[in-house]
C-alpha positions as CSV (number, residue, x, y, z in Angstrom):
1,X,167.9,101.8,193.9
2,X,169.8,104.7,192.2
3,X,169.9,104.7,188.2
4,X,172.5,107.1,186.1
5,X,171.9,107.4,182.5
6,X,171.7,110.5,179.6
7,X,168.6,109.3,177.8
8,X,166.6,111.4,175.8
9,X,162.7,111.5,175.5
10,X,159.7,113.6,174.6
11,X,158.5,115.0,178.1
12,X,155.3,113.2,177.7
13,X,156.9,109.8,177.6
14,X,158.0,110.4,181.2
15,X,155.9,107.7,183.1
16,X,156.8,105.1,181.2
17,X,160.5,105.9,180.5
18,X,160.7,105.2,184.5
19,X,159.0,102.2,184.6
20,X,161.9,100.9,182.4
21,X,164.8,102.3,185.0
22,X,163.1,101.5,188.1
23,X,161.6,98.4,187.0
24,X,160.7,97.2,190.7
25,X,159.2,100.9,191.1
26,X,156.5,99.3,188.6
27,X,156.2,95.7,190.1
28,X,155.6,97.4,193.5
29,X,152.7,99.6,191.7
30,X,150.9,96.6,189.9
31,X,151.3,94.7,193.7
32,X,149.7,98.0,195.0
33,X,146.5,98.0,192.6
34,X,146.4,94.2,193.1
35,X,146.0,94.7,197.3
36,X,143.2,97.5,197.0
37,X,141.3,95.3,194.0
38,X,141.5,92.5,196.8
39,X,140.6,95.1,199.5
40,X,137.5,96.8,197.3
41,X,136.2,93.6,195.5
42,X,136.7,91.1,198.7
43,X,137.6,88.7,195.8
44,X,139.7,85.7,197.8
45,X,140.8,84.6,193.8
46,X,144.3,86.3,193.8
47,X,145.2,84.8,190.7
48,X,142.1,86.5,188.8
49,X,143.2,89.7,190.5
50,X,146.7,89.4,189.4
51,X,145.4,88.4,185.5
52,X,143.0,91.6,185.7
53,X,145.5,94.0,187.4
54,X,148.3,92.8,184.3
55,X,146.0,92.9,181.1
56,X,144.7,96.7,182.1
57,X,147.8,97.9,183.0
58,X,149.4,96.5,179.9
59,X,146.5,98.2,177.7
60,X,146.5,101.5,179.6
61,X,150.2,101.3,179.3
62,X,149.9,101.2,175.5
63,X,147.5,103.9,175.5
64,X,149.0,106.3,176.8
65,X,152.5,105.9,174.8
66,X,149.9,106.6,172.0
67,X,148.3,109.3,173.7
68,X,152.3,110.9,173.8
69,X,153.5,110.5,170.7
70,X,150.9,113.1,169.8
71,X,151.5,115.2,172.6
72,X,154.3,118.1,172.7
73,X,158.2,116.7,173.0
74,X,159.7,119.4,174.8
75,X,162.4,119.6,173.1
76,X,164.4,122.3,172.0
77,X,163.5,123.5,168.5
78,X,167.9,123.7,167.9
79,X,168.4,120.5,168.9
80,X,165.0,119.0,167.1
81,X,167.1,121.0,163.7
82,X,170.9,120.2,164.5
83,X,170.6,117.5,167.1
84,X,173.2,118.8,169.2
85,X,173.2,121.7,172.1
86,X,170.7,121.0,175.0
87,X,167.8,118.7,173.4
88,X,165.8,119.7,176.8
89,X,163.5,123.2,175.8
90,X,162.2,125.6,178.7
91,X,159.0,124.0,179.2
92,X,160.5,120.4,179.3
93,X,160.1,119.8,183.4
94,X,156.6,121.0,183.4
95,X,155.2,119.1,180.3
96,X,157.2,116.0,182.0
97,X,155.3,117.3,185.5
98,X,151.7,116.9,183.5
99,X,152.6,113.7,182.1
100,X,152.2,112.5,185.1
101,X,148.5,113.9,185.9
102,X,147.8,112.6,181.3
103,X,148.5,109.3,182.0
104,X,146.6,109.0,185.5
105,X,143.5,110.6,183.4
106,X,144.4,107.8,180.6
107,X,145.0,104.9,182.9
108,X,141.5,105.8,184.4
109,X,139.8,106.0,180.8
110,X,141.1,103.2,179.7
111,X,141.1,100.7,182.9
112,X,137.2,101.5,183.9
113,X,136.2,100.0,180.8
114,X,138.4,97.0,181.1
115,X,138.0,96.0,184.9
116,X,133.8,95.8,184.0
117,X,134.9,93.2,181.1
118,X,136.4,91.5,183.7
119,X,133.2,91.6,185.8
120,X,132.5,88.0,185.2
121,X,136.0,86.6,186.3
122,X,136.2,88.9,189.2
123,X,133.3,91.0,190.7
124,X,134.7,94.3,191.1
125,X,132.2,96.7,192.7
126,X,131.7,100.5,191.8
127,X,133.7,100.1,188.9
128,X,135.1,103.9,188.4
129,X,136.2,104.5,191.7
130,X,137.9,100.8,192.2
131,X,140.1,102.3,189.6
132,X,140.4,105.4,190.3
133,X,141.6,104.1,193.4
134,X,143.5,101.7,192.4
135,X,145.5,103.9,190.0
136,X,145.3,106.3,192.7
137,X,147.4,103.8,195.0
138,X,150.4,102.7,192.5
139,X,150.6,106.6,191.1
140,X,151.6,107.4,194.9
141,X,153.9,104.3,195.1
142,X,155.3,105.3,191.7
143,X,155.7,108.8,192.5
144,X,157.4,108.2,196.2
145,X,159.8,105.6,194.6
146,X,160.6,108.5,192.0
147,X,160.9,111.2,194.2
148,X,163.0,109.3,197.1
149,X,165.4,108.0,193.9
150,X,166.0,111.7,192.7
151,X,166.9,112.9,196.1
152,X,169.5,109.9,196.7
153,X,171.5,110.4,193.3
154,X,171.3,114.2,194.4
155,X,173.1,113.4,197.0
């Protein structure tokens, strides 16, 4: 899926903005988590797993956006003051890359206690490891699709 857009956003919003432009990637990442949790927990109640995955991912996405709003934007200072010229500063790409690591860490830290709260509905043994591996699976899906899209757009 090729997406071309001219959108300006802070570097640490990269993991969240990417999902807006690649909704299929976001859906596939959620499916990867559901499949992983289904395998990890051996729980046959897929509906409950889906509910848990959606709720904890919404919570971690909102939390991640709040954290991202407190971090450097990566904007060119001249652009910020005059609203003209090159918008991205020299470190924007490095910050955008770091954003994926920060988003992963925030996701794990937010989702782990939430998964524990879902224990009455869904039994997830070794919750911290489960959340860590489930998020790793979803981030692999997101990054592979993003990488393939970038390569396709370069022609």
